[in-house]
N, C-alpha and C positions, 0 to 999 in steps of 0.2 A: 505494498498499501503507500501508495507517494502520501510525504506530509506535508502535503500542502494545505494552505490555509484554507481554501475552497471545499478541497477533499474533506476532511475532516468535517467541515461544516457540513456540508451533505450525509457525511456518515453518522452527524450528532440527530438534523434532524428526525432519518432514518429512524436510528434508535428510540428519538424521543416519542415518534408517532405510536412504540410497541409499548410505552410505559402511559401508567396510570395519570389524571396529572394532581392526584393525591402524591404521587409520590415525586412528581418534579415540584411542588411548591414546597412538600418535606424537605427536600435537597435545598433549595432556595433558602429555606428559612433556617438551617444546619450547617453550614457553609457559605459563609460570604466575605468580604474583602473591608479591607482597613488602609485607608492612605494617611500613609504620614512621610508629608516632603517627598522624600523618592526614593522612599520604602512603600513596597503596597504587604501588606499581612493579609496571606488567608485565613481565616478563622478558624478553627472545627468544632462544631460544637454542635452535635446530634439530637434535635430536637428528641425531647420523650423517652430517652435512652441514657444509660449510664456509658457508654460505650460510645467511640464513632467507629462506623464502619464502612468498606468502600462496596456499595450498592453498586449495579448498573445508575442508576438517576445520580449518585452521588460521585458517580466518575465521570458522567456527561457534566456535569455542577463545573468540576473543577476544570472542566477544559473550557468551557463558558468562560470562566475568571482568569485560564489563564491568556483566552484573548482577548479578552477587556484589557488586562493589564498589557498584553504587547501593545493595544492600541493610542495606550498612554506613553508617548514620547517620555513625559517628564521620569518615569519610573525608571530606578536603578537598579532594583534589588528586590526581590519576594522571599516571603519571610514564612515557613509555615506555623501555624502556634494550636495548643489544644487549649480549652477553659475546661475539657475532664480533670478530676482531683486525681487520676489514679493511670489515666491513659490518653496515647496518642491517637493510636490509631489501631482498632483491635485486629485489623484483618480483617479479610473478604467477609462478605454474608454468607453464612455456611448454607443457607439455606436454598442462596443463586445456585452454588456447587452443586449441590443434589439435583436441582431440576434438569443441570447439564449435563447427569448422566443420562438422564430421558431423554434426550434431545440427536437427531443425527448428528456421527461425526465432524462431518465437514463443515458442518453448518457451525456447531460449537468451536471447530479451530477457526473458522473466521468470525464471530462472534470476539472469541476471546482476542482475537488478534486486530481488531478494531480495540479494546481495552487497552490492549497495550500500547497502542500507538499516543493515548492520551498520554504516558511519562515518558514514551519517546521524546512525543512533541515539547513538553516541560524540559525535556533533557535539552532541547535542542533549538530552544530559544534565546538569544543574544544577549538575556541578561541574567547575570544569576541567582541562583537562590539557597537558600538556607532549611533545613529541617529541625527546629528547636524543640527537640524531642524533652520532653516531661513525661513519666507514666511507660506504660507499653507500648510498644510498636512490635506488631510483632506480623508477618504473611507481609499481604499488599501493607501493612503501614512500613515496613522496613523498606518494601518494594519502592514507596512513596519516594524515604529518602535518600534512598540511592538511587533516585533519578536526581533528585537534587548537587549541586556543586558541591553544598560541604554539607557537614552533619554536627550539632552540639548536643550534645546530652546532657543530665543533671545525675550528679554524683546521689541523689537519692535511693532505698535502697528499692524501691517501688518501679526504677527507670530501667527496663530489660528489652532488648532487643532478639529477635531473632529470624528466624524462617521455620513454623511447626509442620509445613505441609506437608511432610511423609507422615507426621502420626493422624494425617486424617487419608494417607491411601492417596496421595495424590506429589507432585512436586512444584515449585513454584513457577505459578504462571506467569507472572507479569515481570518481569525481567529476571527477576532474582540466581536464575544459575547463569544467567548471561552477566551483570552488571558484578554480582560479589565476588567470583572470580579474579575480573579485571582490575576492580579496586585492591582486596587484598591476597590476592594468590591462591592457587588452586589447594593447597593444604588446607587451611585456614578456611576456605569457602566450604570444603568436602565437609569439613568437620561438622560446621553449624548447619548446613544441609541434610548431609547423612543422617544426622540424630536429632534433629527438632530442637535441638539446646539451647535455650537465652540468654542470654549471655550480658553482664553488668557494665555500669561506664570505664572502670577500668581497665576491664579486660579489652570493652570494645576499644577503647584508644590506643591501648600494645596494640591489638592486632591491626589499627588500621581502619579500624572500620568508621568512626568517628574522627572527626579532626580536633575540637574543642569540650572541656568538659568545666559544666557550672555550679556551685550551690543551687538548691531547686529557687529558691528566693531572686534569684540576681540571674536567672536564665532569658528573660524577655530583654532584660535591661543590656546583659552583652551581646544577643543576639544582635540587638537593633547596632547598639554601637557597631558589631561585627559588618552588618549591613547596611549601614551609610556610607563605612569605607568602600566598603565593595561596592557602592551606589555609582564612586566617585570612579573607582579605577575599571570597573564592567568586568573586571575578571574572572572568567571564568575558568573551571578545574579539569584537567582531563585524571585520566587514571592515574596514579601511579604504579599500581601493583604490587601487594607486601612479597613478591615472587621470593620464594627457599631458594638456598642455595641447591637442591633437587633439580626444581624448575629450569635453572638457570643451566644445568649440565645437558649435551646433547643428549635428546633422548629417554632424561628423566622423567618429563610429566608422565611418561605415560607407566615407569615406574610408579607414581606416586598414583597411579587409578588402578597398579593391579594391587598393590600394598592396600588400597582403600576396596576394592572387594571382596579382597580372602577377610579382611577384620571383617568386612560387612557379612560374610556369608558366613565367618563361626559365628556369629552374632547372632543373625536371623533364621539361619537353616534352607534361608532361601523362602520363607516363608512370606515377606513385607516386598511386593514386585514396585514400590515408587524407588525408595534410596537404590534399586540399583537401573532403574529408569533414568534418577538422575546422574548417574556416571556415566551413563551412555551417552545423556543428551552433554553434557558437559566436554565431555572426550570429544566429540562431534564436534562441536563447533569453540571451544577452545582455543581464541589468539586469533578469530575469525569473524567475519560481518557482524557486526551487532544486526541488525533485522534479520539478517536468514538465519541466524542462532534464537532470534524471537521467534518465529518460525516452527524451527523446530523445536522448541519450547512449548507452544502452543498446542502444535499435534500432539508431543507426549503427554502434555498434562490431559488431554481430551481420551487418551488412550487409557490412563488410567482409569478415570471417572467414571462413577459408574459399576465398576469391577463390584465383585462382591467383597474383596478387602477393601476397599473404599468406603461401601455401603457401611457395612459394620464397623468400621474405626471412626464414619461421621455418625453411629447411634452411638459408639461410645463416647463420643465428644458432647452427644447431647444427654446423655444419662449424666456426664460430669456439671452440666450447664443447668441441668434441673435440682442438683444438689446444691450448686450454688443458690439459685432462686430459695429453697426452700426451705421450711424454719425450723423442722423437725416433729412436727403435731400437726397434727389435723385441724386443731381449735387456732392455731396461728399464737401461741400466748407468745410475750417477748420475754427472750431469757436475760436474767441478771449478768452486769460485766462482773469480770472475773479483773481484778487487781493484783490480788495480795492472793497467796498459795500455800501450799503444804502436798508434801509428798512425805508419807509413813513410807519406810521400809528402803534404804539406802543399797539394794542391790545394783545388778546389773539393768534390768528393768525400772528402779526405781532414781539411777542415777542416770541414767536415759530419757526418762520425762522430765527429772529437773531442769536437765540440759534444755531439751527440746523449750522449755516455759520462760527459760532464762534470756533465751535466744531471740525469743518472741517480747522482749520486756518487761515480762510479769516476775514480779518480786515471787521468789519461792523457799519455803522453810522443807530442809530436808530432815528426818527426823530416824534416828533405830536406838536400838536399845545402848549399842557403844559405839568410843570414838572411831576406833579400830574400823567399823561398818563405814561411817559417814565420813573416814578418810575414804574409803575403798571409793564410795558414791561418788564424791570428788574429782579423783582420779578417773572414774568412768566419764565423768561431762565435760573437764580439763581435756581426756585424751578429743574426744568428738571435736572441741572447737577447733583444738590445736591440729586436726585435719584441714578444716577449714581453711585455717591460718596455710598451712604446705598449699593449697590448693588453689589460694589467692584470694579465696572467699570472705574472707576479714582479715582486718587488719591486726598485730598485737597488742594494741591499745583497747580495740572493740572484745578480744578477750577476756582483760582484765574487766574492762566493763560487764559483760555481761556474767564472767563468773562472781562478779562482789552482788549480783542479785540471790544467787544462792547461799543462803545462812543453811551451816548447820547445827545439829541441838541434839540434846538426848533425852528433850523431857518436852512439853506442850507448851511453855511459854511462847506467848505472844498467839497462840492457833485462835482466839477469840476476834483478831482483825482479818481472819483468810475469809476468800469468797467460796474457796473450793479448796475443799482436799481430797486428795486420790492415793486411796490404798493399794501398794507393791507387795506388801510381805507375805510369806510362804504360802503355797497354796492347800491351806487348810482353811475348811470352814471354822472350827470351833478356836481356831488362833484368829481370824478376820472377825468374829463376833464378837471375843474381846476386847479389838482395836476398835472396833464401832461403837463401843459402850463405853470405854473411854473418852474418845472423840466427841461422844455425845455434852459430855461430860463441860469441853472445853473449849469449843468453838462459839462461835453465834447462833444466834436464831433461823438465821435464814442462809447459813453456810452451809452449802451443796457438798453431801461425801459420794463419793466417788471411789467403783471397786476396781482393780484392774484385772479381778479375775479372768480365766480362758474359759473355764469353765463352770464353777460354782452357781448354785441359784442365787440370785440378787432376790428374789422373795424374801427367801431363810435367812437370807442375812439382813436383809432390812426388818426383819422383826423382830430381832435382836434389839433393836434401839426403839426409843418411844417416839419418834415420829418418822415413821417409814418414809413418810410421802418423799422427804429429800434425798433417797439413798436412792439411787443409780448405777448401772455396771459402764465405765469406762474402758473398753479393752485395747491398748493398742500391741502391735504387733511388734516384734524383735527383728532388728535392731530398729527402734523405735524413730533413729534418726531416720533410716530411709524406706518404710515401709508408711507408705501414704494412707492406709484406714487406720479408722478408727469405729467399734462395734459399739455402741451404744445402746445400753440393757436397761428394756421397762420394765421392774418389776409388777409385783400385782398392784401394788399401793404406791407406784412411783409417780408423782405429780408431773404434770407436763412443765410446769417451768421449770422443774428439775432436768427434764429433757431437753428443753428448747435451750438453756443454759451451756449445756456442754454440748449440743451439736452448734451451736453458735462460736462456743469458746474453740472447737475442733477446729472448725475453717479457720479462724483466726490464726491458730496453730500452721495454718497449709496442710490440714490432714482433712481429706473425704471421709464423713462422719455416715453411717448408715444405722436405723433404727429397727433395734429387734428385741422382740417379744421373750422374756425369761425364760428357758429352755438349756435342757442341757447340749452344752457344746456350743449353745446359739446358733449360729449359722455357719462360719468359716469352718471353724474344726468339724463341725455335727457333720460336714458336707465331704471335708478333707479325711477323713477318720476314717471312711469305707477306701476308698481310693488309695490310703495307704497302708492300710490291713492287706488291700490286694496284691499291693505289691511284694510281699512277704510274703503272700498265697502263691505268686506267680515265682518268688524265688524257689519257693518248696517245688514246684512245679517245672524246674530247672530250666526258667529263665536267667539268664547271667546278668546281674546286676548292671552292666556297662552298657548291655544291648537293651535293657528297660529305659535305661534314664535314655540311651541315644534315639528311641520309639517315642518318647512322650518330649522329648525337645522339637523334636521333629514335628509333634502335633503343634507345637507352639509353645511349650511352659517353659519358665526361664529357666528351670535346673527340673531332671528326673527324678524322679521318686524314690531312691534308692539314695541319692546327694542329700535332699530333702531331709528323709529322717534319719542321718546323720545330722546336718545341720539341728534340726530343732533336738536332735537327742534320742536315743530309743526310750531310757528312759523316761523321758514324758510319753513320746509316745503310748509307750506301754501302760502308762496312766490315766491316760485319756481315752485311751482303748478301756481299760477295766470301767470307766464311770462311765461311759456312754455302752457299753457292754449292759450294765447293770440297767441302763436306762431303757433300753431298746431289745434287749434280748437277741436273739441268735442271728440277726444279720449284723449285727457289731462284735462278735465273736472275735477275739482278738485270735490271729494264728497261734498252733503253740512254738514252744519253745521259747517265746518272748520273752516272757519271767530267768529263763532260763541265760538267755543272753547278758540282761541285765546283769547277773548275779556274776558269769564271767568279768564284768567289767567293759564290756563293750558298749559304750555308750557315743559314740559315734564320734565327730570330729574335736568335741571339747575335750576328751582324752587320748585322743590319734589315733583310737580303733572302734572301727563299727561295722557297717557292711564294708567298708573301705577301709583300708589302712592309710593315714595322710603322711609326708614326707616330711621332710623339712621343707626343699621351695613352692613356692607357691605354686597350686594347680594339682603337686603332684601325689598319688595315689593310687593303689592297686586294690587288687578284690584282697579281701579279710578272708582267708583260707580256712583260718581257726575256726571261724561264725559259719561258715558252710559246712563242715567239717560236724557243727553240732544242729545245722538243718536238714544233711542228707535229705538232697533235693535229689528227686529223682530225673530221670532222661526226658531233655524235652521231648514231648510228641511234636510230630510233624506237622499234626493237624493246628498245634500252639502258635499261627503264624504270627506276626508282626501285626496286624489287622487284626487279630483277636485280642493279643496283648492290650494293642487299642483299646479297643470297646468292653472289656473285662473292665477298665481303671478309670474311661470315662463315661462309660450307662452307667455306675452305679454311682455316682455324683448325681447323672443329671436326677437321677431314680429317686435321692435322696434329698435332693433339691426341691422336686416336685412333692412329698412329702410338706416340707416344711412351706412350703404359698399354700397347699392345699391347709394346713392347720396354722394359716392364720396368723405366723409368727412376724412376717413382713407386711410394711403399710402394702407396696407395690411387685409385682413380679420384678420389675429392674433393681429392686434393691440386693436379691440374689449377685445377679449379674455386677452391680457395683461393686457386692462385698466381696467377691471369687475375682475379677479383675484388680482390686486395688489392695485384695487382702493375700492373695497367691501369687497373682500375677498369672492368672489364666488367659489365654493365648487371644490380645485385643482383635486382632483383627479377625478373630471368629464371631465377635460382639458381643462378647461375656457366653455363660454357662448355657441358660436358657435361648439369647438367641439363635444358638448353634445346636439344641435340639430340637429347635422348629424349624432350621433349614434340613435337618434332615427327616423331620417327620416324626410327630407323635406315632404311632402304625408303625414305620422301620424301627423304632429304639424299641416300643413294646414284646414283637414280633422276635428279635434278636434277645432282649432279655429273657423271654421264656424258655427260646434254645438255650442261654447260658446257666437259665435256672435247672435243667434237666441235666447240662453235664456236670457242671460245675456243682450246684448247690443250692438251698431257699434261701443266702444271701441274693442274689438275683433276680428274686419273682419281681415285678412289676407291680408299683403302687396300683392302688385304686386310685387314684385322682388322673394318674397317667393313660392308666387303660380308659379311663372315662373320656383321655382327649384324643384317642386311637380311634373310638369306638365312632365319636362325632366328626371328625377331620380337623378338631382342633388344635390352635396353638397356643402357647401361655401367652404370648403378648396380646393378642386378637382378644382373648377371654377377660384378660385381665382389661383390657381397655387402657392399660398405661403403658408409659415407654415408649411408645409410638414415637418416630423422627417427626 
């Protein structure tokens, strides 16, 4: 497409005719112009929403503003400013990406290229432009900034930039694959594009992605000073290209691509086509003509949009977005603010919880029975902060400030001022009851009492207190700093206010909360238990641990079940299995020999021996032959194919999830998918456990479970709810009316 003024105006008029008048009016109110002498500021402030997004109508509005600026000969520089408190531009309108998947490939590609041309028009304007970025600038937001000549970011923690399109199963489509490598070099660009990660101002400045960093309060002042200077010189910027030594060596760039592809396949097992496509596009276009590269990018984008992987990843995006808008209760009651907190129990979990609270600026008292335990809790917290400093995500003085928010104590002094106390002592009901009874006598009337229990009854625990309405479960997953899920357990007496407080606070901590009713194992552990039990049954049936791990990693799990058992600890797995066996009977019966394995000291990675034996080098492990001798596995039957292994493990999870939904332990079917994706890493490209089940069909799953039941035992018997879905031809999401795109 020729980027003449006349051509683009025709294209814009053509696009406008397909848009509703209210969309055009909305965009005109959302993006507008302010002139100050020789500087034109384009103000981004989308009406009626917390975020600026780049919809088709908003893109056309930008083009209108570019043309208006160009017609004013007095203007010598453009500055983009957002009026949103924490967002510059949050990317493209995801619903429009969904619709593109339904369009004809060629039509979609042509439409995308027309929108690409808006940014190219900006880039080719004779006057310089500055993106003054405060808050999140991702996807199309960063692509707009890359089309500007210069970029300035604030040093505020909420200001981050990135190209997360691969997390939606597509690639950057408005020039990201073309402009970012030209600006910062191949290696840095591939790192951002292939991972979808976001970086702060320090990292962005170091990699050459932004030119200047300013305090939040001075951003506009500094940007306008810079703009006035540029308005006089009219200095346009050319790509500097932060090329690495490898790129400058003849043939070096091909090595960069091969290394990137190898690392990607090791991580994704080829399950995610988008990052592979990104490598293909950049390899074919890097160093070439920009407009030709944009065509290649647009074509590749349209090949990916609408694929099952993209559809599923977009559905995960909407699940996460729904959590952000949710308040945690049907009543919508507001939670109480949490400013002062305490954690009882300074073990690994307690220390990790205290570290997380302090990282988010919440003052926390860390209590245990002696100072030795407190010291260990402090070491746990400090080690996590130290890793952040080492990775340049935190400055040493910030570490000191955060640690100062954690206070150690061996008594309950100061607890009367807390808004929230989290109990993280040993997993013993009687001990926990005593702790809660002690807490009730020292905290304020409105203090929320939360337990980090992974399996014990919140209802029973609350009934040991005088005010059970303020007792709630707040189940973090280990390691606390990495695992995004928090299960919020509502006991029979828990108030809406207590649930809403923990739900709201979990989001403040950067976690993804899901509310579940009280029940053995709650959601994640109840679904995971039969999966891990089956892993041991498969070992007994002769499936090698490394083969089983490989099968499930290929399926899309972040680690195989044998490795996961070692990570959790075989002693913990055996204990949880025993609790669930007591609650649910034979379908949760632990495999034989598990108690003996624990007695033998094969506890997993923490002792160096479990299903695997772990060496000193990172990732070094071999199968524990001593454990295999205890199990005495039979020879693997030829009928026990990789496909059967996969089904034995995944269909058990689907069956248990169906029971959980039928029992009403979650508010929405989507809560189960949220819990499994963010609590276990269940393959996001499959959309979640129950969306995966819907893709197979209940009839197919029930039929296979019946076969497995006849072959391997009653634990595979399909539950009543799943059988009902099979008979009626229903699906989890249709029947629930929730979680749809």
